[in-house]
N, C-alpha and C positions, 0 to 999 in steps of 0.2 A: 548532564546535558543530553540533548538528543544525539550529539555525534562527535590524537596527535598525529601528526602528519604521517602518511604512509607514502611509499613510492607510488607514482601515478602512471597510468597508461591511458591512451585515448579511447573513448567509447563513442558510439554513433550519436547518441543523444547529446553527449557533451560537445561533440563536434559541431552540432547545429547551433550551440550557444557559445562556441569558442572556448570551452573550458575542458579541463581534464579532471574528472571526478571519480574514476574507477581505480580501485586499489590493484597494484601490479601483481602481487604474489598469487592470489587466488584467481583473479580474472585472467591473467596471462596463462596460468596453468590450465584452467578450465577451458579457455579459448583454444589453446594448443591441443588439449585433449579432444575437444569436440571436433576440431579440424582433422586431427589424425584419425579419429574413429570414422569420420565421414569418408576419408580416403581409403581406409583400410577395410572397413566392414562393407564389402561390396558383394552382390549376388554373383554366383558363378556364371560364366558366359554360356550362351545357349549351345546345344549340340545340334547344329543345323543338318537337316536331312540331306543325304547325298554327299556330305563332306567327310573327310577323314575323322573317324571316331564318332560320327553321327549315325542315326538310324538310316536304313536303306529307303530309297524312294520306290514305293509300290504302286502308287496311283498314276494313271495316265495323264500326262500334261499336254497342253496345246503347243503347237509348233514342233520343229524338228528336235531330235535328240541333241544335236549339236547346240542348238539355241538354248535348250533347257540346261545343258551342262554349262554353257556360258553364263546363263543367268545365275545358276547356283554358285559358280566360281566368283562372279562379281559380288554376290551377296556375302560370301564368306570372306573375300579379300577385296575390299573396295579399292578402285583404281586411284592412283595418286594424281591429284590435280596438277596441271602445269602451272608453273609460277606465273603470277600476273606481271604485267609490264612494270609495275612499281616494286615488285619483289626483288630483293637482292639474290645473287647466286647462293649465298649462304643460307638465306631463308628457304630457297627451293631445295637445297641439299638436305637441310634439316627436316623439311616436310616429307621428302622422299624417304629419308631414313626412318622417320616415325612410322610411315605407312608400311614399310617393308619389315620393320622389327616386330617381334612377337608382342601381342597385346599385354600390357602390364598395368597394374593399378597405379594411380597417381602417386601413391605413397611409396612406390618402389617394390612392393611385394608382387610376385608373379601370379601364381595360380591360386585357385580356391583352397587348395590343400596347404596353404602357407603355414609355417610353424607359428605365425602370430595368431592364428585362429583361436587356439585354446586360451592364449593370454587375453585376447579380446573378450572371450566369453566369461572368463574368470573376473575380468575387470568390470564387465557389465553386471555380473551377479553381486560383486562387492558394492558397487554404487547403489544397486537396488536395496541391498541389506543395510548400507550405511545411512541411507536417507529414506526411512520408512514413512508411510503416511501418518499424520497425527492421529491419536486415538479418537474414537467417536465421542461426542459430548454426552454427558449424563443429563439428559433433558429433564427439567423440573416436571414433576407429576407423572413420570413414566417409571416402570419398574427399575429399581436401582438408582433412580435419580433423586435429587433433593425434593422435599415437599413444596407445594405451592402454598404460601402464606399471605401473599399480597393480592390485592384486587388486580384483575387483569382484563384487558380487552382482546377480542379476537379480530385479527386482521383479515383482509380479503384472501390472502394466500394461505390462511390457516394458522399462521403463527400467533403467539400471544405476546402482548407487551404488559409488563407489570408496572404499576405506577403508584405514586404517593402524592396526596394533596396537602396544601398548606395555604395560609392566608385566610381571607374571608370565605364565606360560603360561595359556591359557584353562582348560586341564584342571586346573591346580593352584590356580586362583583361588578365594578366598572371596567376593570382591565383583567383580561385572562391571559395567562402566560404559560407556555410550554418550555420547560428547561431541559437542555441536553447536557448531561454530566460529563466530566472529564475522564481522562485515562485513569483507571483504577477506581473510578467512582461508582455511584449507584443512584437509584431513584430517590434516595434519602438526602442527596446533596441539594444545596440551595445557595442563594446569594448571601445568606446569613443576615438578612435584614431583620430589624426588630419587629416583633409581632404588632406593636402599636403603630408602626409606620405602615405596614401592610393594611392594617385596619383603617387608618386615617385616609389612605389613598384608595382603598377599595380594590386591593390586588388579590386575585386568586392565582395560585401557581400550582402546576402539576409537573413533578419530576417523574421520569420513567427510566427503567433499566434499558439501556440501548441493547440491540439484538445481541444475544450471547452472554450478556451480563446478568448477574443476579438471578431473577426469576423470569426473564424474557427469553423466549425461544431463540436459539441460534439461527442465523441466516448465512449459509455458506456463500450466498451471492451478494453479500452486503457491499454497499458502495456509498459514495457521497449522495447519490440520488436516492437510494433506498432509505438512507437516514432521514432525509427531508420528508419523504413520503410517509415514513413511519410517524413523524410528528403530525403530519396532516391527518392521517387516519386516526390517531389518538385523539386529536382535537375534535374530529367529527363524531367519534364514538362517545365522547363525553359531552357533546352538544355545546361546544364553545362558540359556535356561531360562524358566520362567513369569514371573519377575520380574527386573528389572534396574534399575540406577541411571542417572540422567540428569544431565548437567552442561551448562549453557549458558554461553557466553562472550559478553558484550556483546549485539549484535543477535541472535546465535544463540539467545538465551534465549527467543525467541518459540516455539521448538520445545518448550521445557520447559513453558511455560504451556499449549501445546497438548496435551502429554502429560498434564498434570494435569487438563485438561478432557475429553479424548477417550479416554484409555487409563489412567485412574488406577489400575485394578486390576493393571496390568502394572508399575507404578513402585514400586520398593522404597525409593527415596529420591531427592531432587532437590536440586540446588544451582545457583545462578545467580551469576555474577561480573560486576558492573557491568551488569546487564541494561538494555537500551535500553527506554524507555517510549514509548507512543503518546499524544500530547497530546489525542487525541479519545476516549480511554477515558471513558465516562460517569461513572465513579466519581470522577474528579478534579473538584474544585470549578472551575467555569468561570473564575472570576476568577483563581484561582491558576495554572491552566494558561495562561491568556492572558498573565498577567504574566510568567511564566517564558519563554514562547514568544517574546514581544516582545524579550527580551534577546539573542536569538541574531542571528547575522549575517543580513543581508537575503537573501543568496543561499541560505542554509539555510532561511529561512522560505519562500521561493518553492519550493525543491525539495520541501519537505514538503507544502506546499499542493497542488502539482501531483500529488505521489504520492497524496494523499488524495482530492482532488476530480476530477482529470483524469488518471488513470494512463495513459490511452491516448496521451497526448502527452508522457509523461515522457522517453522516449528523445530525442525532438526537443528538448525543453526542456534536457536535460542536455548535448546536443551543440552547441547554438547558443552564440555567443560575444558577442552584443550585449546580453545581460541577465545579471545575476549568477546563479550556480548554487551547488551544494553545495560548501562549503569542506572537507567531510569527504572527498568524492571527490577533490578537488584536493589534499588533504593540506596545507591551509593554515590549518586551524582554530586559533584562539588557545587555547593550553593553559595554564591558570593554575598547574598543578602543575609544579614544577621538574623532578621526575623524568620526568614525561611528556614535557616539552619536550626534555629531554636525550636521552631514549630515541629520540624521533622524529628528532632531529638526527643522532644516531649511526647509526641504521638507514637514514637517507636517504644519509648520506655513504658508507657501505660498500656501498650497492646492495641491501641486504636488502629494503627496502620495494618497490623496483622489481621484484625477483624474485618477491616475494609477489603483487604485482599481476598480473604476467605469468602466473603459475600459476593464480591465481583466475579470470582473465578470458580464458583461452586459447580458450574456445569462443565468446567474445563478451561484451561488457560488459552487454548488455541482460538476458540471462538469468541473470546473476550479480549484479552490483551493483544494477542498476536494478530487477530483479525483487525483490530483497531490500527495496528501499525501498517498492515498491508493497505488498508483503505486510506489512511492519512498520508502516508508517504509513497503510495503507489502512483500510477499514472492516472491523473484526473482527466475527466472528459472536458473540463473547461479550466480557464485560468481566472481566479477571482479578480485579478487586476484588469480583466477585459470585460467585466460585467457592466452593463449600462446602469445608470442611476435608477434605483428602485423607487416604487411609489410609496415609500415610507422612510422615516428617519432610521439611521443606523449609527450606533455608538460602539466605540472600541476602547477598552481600558488596557493599558500596558505599563508595567513597571520598568524603570530604567536600570534596575539591577536584577533583572530576570535571568536566572542561570539555566533556564530550559528553553526559552524563546528569545532569540537575539533581537534586542531592541532596534538595532540598525535596520534589520529587515522589516520590522513592523513600521518604523518611520517611513521607509521607502514605500511600502504598500499604502500607507495613509496619504502620502504625498501624491501617489498615482491616482487614488480614488478621492477626489475632492468632496464627494458626497458623504464620506465617512467622518463622523464627529469623533476626532481622536483625542483621548484623554491620557496623557502620559503622567505617571505618578512618580515623583522623585523618591529616592531611597526606598524603593518598593521592589519586591521580588515577584515570584510566580504565584505563591499561595495567597491569592487575593482574599479568600475567605477569612484569613487571619489578620487582615488589615482592619483596625477598629473603625466602625462606622461606614465602611465602603459599601456594604450591602444597602444601607439606607440611602447613600448617595446615588447608587445605581437606580433604585426605584424612583427617587425624587427626580432624577434627571429624565427618566423615561416618562413618568406619569404626573410629575408635580406641576 
């Protein structure tokens, strides 16, 4: 699953939705640490000219010496304000006491030479050491990087996208499709439709390595929007025409949502197969999202929270071994659907999953898997449930035994978006490419 219960504390974003979704141990500790540091790590007070311990005044000032001395004294020791009419005597006394007392840091430490100073410095150095930046990617085609073996297009920003074509020839196609692969996938993924069905319908399909995957250049600024624009640029570079179809598989469906948001006039039709959801989408009821979220493995809860709230340390979090992390990345997620479990077991035994992982992450796991997590579970610029009806048909397939995407959230989304053609498959899990004949059904539904 993407995410057992942990103690909860309130967080700002959860507050706006009426939910508590932040784990207490780390968040409380880090929050307290941050607050303590902000109180403790203060610059030293200024040494004001003309005051005790300060430099002498050597320049001529305007006004009398008495006035100048008075101004200096007022600057060094501000006058206590009289209590307002609404202030209680206690308030006034406390105010005067504060004004007359030596200046102290809010955390209780007095001067800049506090014995806490060395501890703070050591702690800061430890944090910097403990959470190093991710290693740079090994970009395909560069010295030390993997070779380029696939056809690629060059984008406006200089990046390259690797792609693979299937179906009928582009020149003979009636329908042209750009496919966005899922988490751990590649340009070689497809709907698994029979070649004769694609031939019959006249379907040309191009899959591509999403940024940072396979042989496509990484994009450290990757977002939902950039994923959609990458599809558009690929379509234009291949001459697919003013409109094209888009299909998203699992997590790769974020690019389809992005296309419906940012380039709706370019989309002739869209389909999503078991699309991953973001628990922080505002359209989901807070109670429902929190309930479903809490059912997931503790390591997945942590991985998603870090992806959403602290993406800058996600690489470190995923690589450390003393706290639980994502079971999806580790390929140990409990899969309630028998076909899913058998499929994973078989693909693990014959080495297929390992080969897929090696291809997907050959430039580095950070810009492929971990960047995917940051984009999918981060803070979106829009809520899919607030999208207006697009000028094209949209289909969504979801299994009712999906162990990775909660069907209850998918149902809620489909009910909110009346223009989504929702197809729920009984006794079906997440791996839809393993469902016999489903790829044919998807193409016939879209183009038949």
